[in-house]
C-alpha positions in Angstrom: -69.2 -37.1 -41.4 -68.3 -33.8 -39.7 -65.1 -34.6 -38.1 -63.8 -35.5 -42.0 -65.4 -32.5 -43.1 -63.5 -30.5 -40.0 -60.4 -32.2 -40.6 -60.0 -31.3 -44.2 -60.8 -27.6 -43.4 -57.6 -27.7 -40.6 -60.4 -26.8 -38.1 -60.3 -27.9 -34.6 -63.6 -29.3 -32.8 -63.1 -26.0 -31.0 -62.9 -23.6 -33.6 -65.9 -25.6 -35.2 -67.8 -25.2 -32.0 -67.1 -21.4 -31.6 -68.4 -21.0 -35.4 -71.7 -22.8 -34.9 -72.1 -21.4 -31.0 -72.3 -24.9 -29.1 -69.5 -26.6 -26.9 -66.7 -28.5 -27.8 -68.2 -31.5 -26.1 -71.0 -31.0 -28.0 -68.9 -31.7 -31.5 -67.3 -34.2 -30.1 -70.5 -36.0 -29.2 -71.9 -35.6 -32.5 -68.6 -36.9 -34.0 -68.8 -40.1 -32.3 -72.3 -40.7 -33.3 -73.6 -40.4 -28.8 -75.7 -37.5 -30.0 -77.8 -36.9 -33.0 -78.1 -33.6 -33.2 -81.3 -31.9 -34.9 -81.5 -30.9 -38.6 -81.2 -27.4 -37.7 -78.0 -27.4 -36.0 -77.2 -30.0 -39.2 -77.9 -26.8 -41.1 -75.0 -25.0 -39.0 -72.7 -27.5 -39.2 -72.9 -27.5 -43.0 -72.6 -24.0 -43.1 -69.5 -23.8 -41.0 -67.9 -26.8 -42.9 -69.0 -25.4 -46.3 -71.0 -28.4 -47.5 -74.7 -29.9 -47.6 -76.7 -31.2 -45.0 -76.6 -34.8 -47.0 -72.8 -34.8 -46.9 -73.0 -35.2 -42.9 -75.3 -37.9 -43.3 -73.3 -41.5 -43.0 
């Protein structure tokens, strides 16, 4: 769901990572499902992606 919202905004993984202060690899791992971020990190993603936390949970 992160990738879907990121792509809708036209952001690269690197751009999103820089906005929330994580590495591009961390964004890639979350998007691929290899890593489940804590709720606090989901809030950061939701803010950067202009959506609700619930929108990021499949």
